[in-house]
Steps between C-alpha positions, in 0.01 A plus 500: 500500500645848409541757782505799289222502252366780287129562511441301183695198642310518827177501321580192296640315802176573694301365201725187520402452868130416381602233256529141589871390523628238263743352735572150656464475870878487544551819289231684688647373834840617413393839391288524816814425700693771329210760565518409859886530522475847334240608747692358805807691396317821588669739260207559265293820486149467627376517135733222404410286808135529411573378145712213625226412759225511224724274291538265787125470550451425128782239509351346837145474337662332193674242716186443690296442179751257377495310823125491513491364145757238595298410803193436293693297251629270788154466656357411151769236445452353860132467431561329171730254680237446762222445241732242319564317826130507585406349155771241542362399851137493373615259219683272735216497752211463251291180531608377155865501625444341827476132656125501393625409152623174639171388639272278314221633304231392757687684779666205665855537611727246335722527801802542276735799509700628192728209528226243480519385854 
């Protein structure tokens, strides 16, 4: 972020603050850390401090949006795995796949297990 901007540069920079950032999480986090470092140094004018603070808020929101999106993706994938597991469990425990299959047609137990004993 420039510390000495002309009026036109400041106006275009302020416009950029309203646009969605096209950064990866890692890029946004690195820039946020740089902003924090500049602010912590304490040798900025009030005007520059406010600009850095505003940039930090924007980067923070971007990081949060990316994390929320990743969280939704993880939840979706976990639900898919859970559904697949449930379907598999239902198949295994369904009547057509149970020991009932090995009983006679009239309902009598043949008294044999899977090994014919």
